[in-house]
Residue, then its C-alpha position, 0 to 999 in steps of 0.5 A: m913186209e917192208k920191215e922184213i925185206k929191210l932186215i934180209v937185205n942188210k943181212f945179205l949185203e953184209k954176207s956178200k961183201n967178201k963172198e961170191t953169190l951163186i944166183i939159182s933161178h927158175f926158167d919160167t918168165d917169173g924166174i928169168t925176170s927175177a934173175a935179170v933184176m938181181i944180176q943188174s942190181l948186183k952189177g951196180l954194187d960191184r958184187k961178185f956173182s954167177v948165175k944158173i937157170v934151172k927148170s927144177l931143183e933136184e936133190k942131186f943138184i942141191y948136194e953138188l952146190q959149193k958150200d963156200k958161196i952164198i946161194l941165192f934161190l929165186d922163184l924156187a927152193s921153198g919146197s926143197l928145205n930138207h935137201i938144203k939142210k942135208a946138203g950142209l949148205k951154210d949161207v942160203f937166201i931164198i926169194d920165193h912165193h911158193e908154199v912152204v911145207q917143211e921146217i926152215p933150217e938155220c942156214v936159210t934166210i927166206l923172203n916168202p909171203m906164204l909164211n905170213t901175209k899170204e899176199s898175191i905177190n910173185s918172185s920177180s916183184l919180191t926180188y924187185l922190192f929186195c933190190k930197190e931196198m939195196n939201192p933206190e936206183n934199181k927202181k928202173f927195173a920195175k917193168l921186169a917185175v911187172l913182166g914176171m907178175i903177168g907171166d905168173w897170172l897175177e895181173k887179175s889180182i894186183d893188190k896195193l903193193n903190186n899196183s905201186i910196182l905198176e906205177e914205177g914201171g911206167i905201165i900203160k893199162k887199158r881195158g879190152l879183149l885179152l888177145y895178145p899181142s894187142t899191138r900186131p895185126l889181128n890175123r896173126t894174133l888170132e892164128y897164134s892165140s893160145q890164151p884164150y885158145i879159140q877152137g877152129v881158129t887157133g892154128n888155123p889160118q882159114g878159120v882166122l879169115e872166116l872169123l874176121r869176115e864174120a866180124e866184118i873186119g877187113y884190110v886197112n892199108k893192105k893189112y889188118k888192124s891191131l886189137i888196140e886200133l879197133d873201134e867200139e863197134e868192131m870190138k863188139k863184133l869180134v867179141t861176139s864172133i869169138m864167143l860163138r865159137n866158145p859158147k861156154t866162155k865167160i865174158k870176164n875171162i876174155i875181157g880184162d886189163i891190157f898192159l903196155l910197156k916200153f921195151f927196146n924203145k917200142l911200146e909192147d904188149a906185156r903178155e907177148l913179152c912174157a910169152l917170148i921170154n918163157g918161149c926162149s927159156r922153154l926151148g933151152k935158150s934161157d941165156t937169150a931170155l936173160k939178155f932180152c930182159m936186159e935189153i941187150s940189142d944182139a939178143k932181140k933178133e934171136a929171141e924173136s926167131i926162137y919165139v916163132k918156133y915156140k908158138q909152132h910147138l904150142i900149136s902142134a902140142l894143142d893139136f895132139v892134145s885135141k886128138a889124144e886119148k884121155i883118162q877122164d871122170r867127173g871133175f878130172v882129166i889126165i893127159n899122158a903125152g909121153d914123148n909127143i910133148t916136151d917136158t918144158i912146155i907141158g906146163t904151158i899146155t896145161s895152163i892153156l887148157a885150164n884157161s880155155s872154155i873146154y872144161e868146167d870150172g873146178t876140173i883138175i887137168i893133169s898132164m904128163a910128159y917124158y924126159g930121159d928116165k923121168i916124167k914131168v907132171s903138171a896140174r891145174n884147176v880150171g877157173r882156179i877154184g876147187r880142190n887143192v892140187r898141190e895137196i893131192l900131188d903131195r899124197v901121191i908122191k908120198e907113195v910113188g916117190g918124186e919131187v913136188g912144188g907149186h901152189e893150191f891151183a897150179a902145181g907139178c912134180n917129177i917122177d921116175k918113168s918106172q913109176e908111171k903106172k903106179f903114179i896114174d893108178t894112185l893119182r886116180k884113186n886120190l882124185e876119186v876119193e876127193l870126188v866122194k868127199i865133195 
């Protein structure tokens, strides 16, 4: 991959000498951190550029792009190659890690591990390697690549390439309970814990106090300890109390690597920073998320305030889902949230459910949320095993119409609201056919 990156970097540097680059990046943590790395790298080279952060790539948006600029897509566009070709764009670069299912047009230069190595590497890590090749001084942005990696659920599959990025980012790695933030008082961490989601505790202050009493963890200097301050005996008791509330939980799903890094000159839990960046963007403040990633001091207070609201949104959405009527059969669950959950956080809620102990491994969870005259659909596999949800959505969308993107175990699509009933009927039919096969 190093040789391929070098070739693409040389081509990009030559093309961007006298042309403005339009950076278009996805609005999740991986996309935001990718954009932050690229913005600062192009600034260092004194190149002209502008930036757009988008929640999805729709056909109309691609057709409206200016043809006299270099278009640089980050963390998206691998599933939009046909639209890029039809739009008549001339100089397009894509740095992405999502599946490529269409022919690559001549106007597109693409860096994507799915085309060859199939390595578990996310877009911000690819962007970081690309920018480090442009200028070795960009090594200082390694910690942003790590945030994107953890935000994209890749911390459990860090390979040799990603591990070198961890080292370059000055990351401290510890083994422990995967509650975050591990650096804040435990009562607050437990109350807002969505990953793992703890039934009867998440969103329930009384449930938090009961769990801490049961684990025999009390106040120290008028506050609770943080996770990384617990001794071995306290940690064992806390793990036991959590597992008693989630009997189906496997120990490997709640014990793992905790990543700590310096941000705004303070040691922080990387997972908390990821959630904050994601939260700002999903509440319509991608500009604040970008500034936060670049450690602009004015953005810190605003980002933290937005993040508090975001956590409240998540707790409210999880409460709705726990009570909502669902379409269920062996191996799948369909949750139609309508207007009760915003389209920008429906994917996060689906991921939380997929990483909880509520459903069996291999279960497909598909959630739907309205926005305007469209419906956002998110699909996840519990335990990241089982049937390919991207392929299932592809088949459904061929009949219903819409845009599909994502991976084998985490995919999504957008459909017209007028197709809601047809989509659900077609989806059920496809899911039931898949069940018969296995």
